[in-house]
N, C-alpha and C positions, 0 to 999 in steps of 0.2 A: 758833226762824229757820227758814228756808227751802230749807234742804237741800244749799245748795252746798258743793263742796269749794275748795278755795283753795291755794295755795303760793306761795313763793319760796322758790327754790333756788338757794346762791349755790356758785359755778365758779372755781377759781384753771384760768389756764392755764396747761397745761405746756409747758416750754418748745422756741419751735420749730414751735406746732400751731395758732397764733392763724388763720393764713392757711386751712388744712385746717380746723378748726371753724368758721369763716365760711361754708365753703361747704356743712358740713355744716348748718347754723343754716336758711340758705338752703332748700336742700332740706327739713327739718322744718318751718322755719313756712309752704311750699308745701302738706306733705302734712296739717298739724294744719288749714290753715285748710280743708280739705272736712268737716273734724269740727264737724257740726252744733250739737253739744252741747258743743264748748268755747265758754265765754263770751269767754275773754280769752289772747290769747298774745301777752307782749310778752318783748322783751330786752333787757337793759340794759349797758352796757361801761361802766369804768371811765375814768379818763382817761390812766393810764397802761397800757389794755389789757390788765392783767392778773386780774382781776375781773370776772366778769357773775354777773347776776342774770336769772333770770326767772320773771315772773311767770304761772301760768294760774288758772283759773279756769272749773271745771266746775259744767253743773246739777248733778248728784247725783253719788255715788257710783260707781254704773253708768254713766255718761258718762266720768270718771274711769279707770273701769278699764277702760275700750275704748281711751282714749288711751292708757293707758301699755303695754297688751298689743302695740297697731300700734308704740308704743317701742320695745320690747322686741326684738321681730320684726325690725323695718327699721334702725334707728340703734345702740342701746345698745353696741355693741362698739365702732363711732367713734367715739363721745360718749365711753367711758370713756377709751378713746384718746388724747384730747386734754385732756379736763381733770380735773380731782378736786374732788368735794365736799365744800366744805367748812361749809356748813351748809342744812339744810333744816328749814320751816316750813309745817305745815302747819294752815290754817285753818279751820275749819267742825267737821263732826263726821262722817267716814267712817263706813260701815259695819265692821264686823266684816271682812268677804273685803277691803273698800278699804286699811284697817289691817292688815292681814297683807301685804299689796305694800309699804306705804307703811314699812312696820319693818323691810324687807331695807335701808332707804338709812338707816337710826337717823333719822328723823324726830322733830322737838321738833312735838306735838299743840297747838295752843293753840283751846280751844272758847269759841263765842259767847257772848256780856256785855254786847253795846248794840252800838246804834249802826245802823244803816243805808246799802244800796248804791243807788244811782240807776239801774242797768247790770242785766240780767237775771240 
């Protein structure tokens, strides 16, 4: 495949935290939009506003590591105060350094097997 790393992270919003988390989401989207090697950063919310999915795709493991390092230094504390991670599925073949980071979130890895993507 092309070395891209992507994931979907599923989050459960903690009671009373939706408005706070929405403000954080806006800040994170704005900050992440400046990362040239972040290819996709899309947030989705369930009809009852209790579950959030974030789809992220990076050009390669190094771009993913740069994003995660920024997340940890700027947003991780407030993020984890507002939500619980319920599922974290990684797509692609992250390098060992990236896997070491992702393993901390109990990621499930899905390796490339077939198909195509129409975006970078």
